[in-house]
Every structure is written in structure tokens, then in C-alpha cells.
C-alpha positions as CSV (number, residue, x, y, z in Angstrom):
1,M,30.0,37.4,-72.3
2,T,30.0,34.2,-74.1
3,Q,28.5,30.8,-73.3
4,D,31.8,29.3,-72.5
5,F,32.5,32.1,-70.0
6,L,29.4,31.3,-68.1
7,Q,30.0,27.7,-68.4
8,G,33.3,28.3,-66.8
9,L,31.9,30.7,-64.1
10,L,29.3,28.1,-63.2
11,G,31.7,25.2,-63.0
12,D,34.0,27.2,-60.8
13,M,31.1,28.1,-58.6
14,M,30.1,24.5,-58.3
15,V,33.6,23.6,-57.3
16,V,33.6,26.2,-54.5
17,V,30.3,25.1,-53.2
18,F,31.4,21.5,-53.1
19,K,34.8,22.3,-51.4
20,L,32.9,24.5,-48.9
21,S,30.2,21.9,-48.0
22,I,32.0,18.7,-48.0
23,P,33.7,19.1,-44.5
24,L,30.4,19.8,-42.8
25,L,28.6,17.0,-44.8
26,V,31.4,14.3,-44.0
27,A,31.5,15.2,-40.1
28,G,27.6,15.1,-40.0
29,L,27.7,11.6,-41.9
30,G,30.4,10.5,-39.6
31,V,28.7,11.5,-36.4
32,G,25.3,10.3,-37.7
33,L,26.8,6.9,-38.5
34,V,28.4,6.4,-35.1
35,I,25.2,7.4,-33.3
36,S,23.1,5.1,-35.5
37,V,25.4,2.2,-34.5
38,L,25.3,3.0,-30.9
39,Q,21.6,3.3,-31.0
40,A,21.0,0.1,-32.7
41,V,23.5,-1.7,-30.3
42,T,21.7,-0.3,-27.2
43,Q,18.2,-0.2,-28.7
44,V,17.8,3.6,-27.6
45,Q,15.8,5.4,-30.2
46,E,15.7,8.9,-29.2
47,M,15.9,11.7,-32.1
48,T,17.7,14.5,-29.9
49,L,20.3,11.8,-29.3
50,T,21.4,12.3,-33.1
51,F,20.5,16.0,-33.2
52,V,22.8,17.4,-30.6
53,P,26.0,15.6,-31.4
54,K,25.7,16.6,-35.2
55,V,25.2,20.3,-34.2
56,V,28.2,20.1,-31.7
57,V,30.5,18.7,-34.5
58,A,29.3,21.0,-37.1
59,A,30.2,24.0,-34.6
60,I,33.6,22.5,-34.0
61,V,34.2,21.8,-37.8
62,L,33.2,25.5,-38.7
63,M,35.6,26.7,-36.0
64,M,38.5,24.6,-37.2
65,M,37.7,25.0,-41.0
66,G,36.2,28.4,-40.9
67,P,39.2,30.5,-42.0
68,W,40.1,28.2,-44.9
69,M,36.4,28.3,-46.1
70,L,36.4,32.1,-45.6
71,N,39.5,32.3,-47.6
72,T,38.2,30.0,-50.4
73,L,35.0,32.1,-50.6
74,M,37.0,35.3,-50.7
75,A,39.2,34.2,-53.6
76,F,36.3,33.1,-55.6
77,T,34.5,36.4,-54.8
78,E,37.7,38.3,-55.8
79,Q,37.9,36.2,-59.0
80,V,34.3,37.2,-59.9
81,W,34.7,40.8,-59.4
82,A,37.9,40.9,-61.4
83,H,35.8,39.4,-64.3
84,I,32.9,42.0,-64.1
85,P,34.5,43.9,-67.2
86,D,34.3,40.6,-69.1
87,M,30.5,40.1,-68.2
88,T,29.4,43.3,-69.6
89,A,28.1,43.5,-73.1
90,S,30.5,45.1,-75.6
91,A,29.4,47.3,-78.3
92,S,31.7,45.5,-80.9
């Protein structure tokens, strides 16, 4: 197991993490921005008003993007499992 192999594995892991987290983060950011603008316009400052829509949108995004997220995670896991022999210390 070389340093280049570990850096490649770490890079692949970071790419998978970003790919899986971006849909939820963008949806939460969009909903938060819309709710913040509505709160500024109406001058209603209620904390639960921002929390509930974010949770609902996160659930909707997970239902819509869940299969893609699961397939991405499974592909990465299969890739890691396939490289386990490369990770073991060789005698030579």
C-alpha cells in the first residue's frame, strides 16, 4: 500500500462525499433563502418556520435522489472492496 494509493482512495472518498451531500445542501440552502426573504418581508421571526420546510424538502430530496445516492455509495464500496488485496502489506 503506497502513499499514492492512499491519496487516490482519499480523493475518491472526498468526491463521493461531495456528490452525496450537494443535493441536500443545495435544497436546504434554497429553502432557507426563500424562507429568510419571506421572513424579512413579513417581519415574522419564528425559528420553526425555517426548520419545518427544510426538513420536508430534505425528505423530498432524499426520496427523489435516494436511489442515485445509494448506487453511488454502492459503487464506491464495491471499488474499495475490490482494492482490498492492494491494501494488504506484501512480503516482497
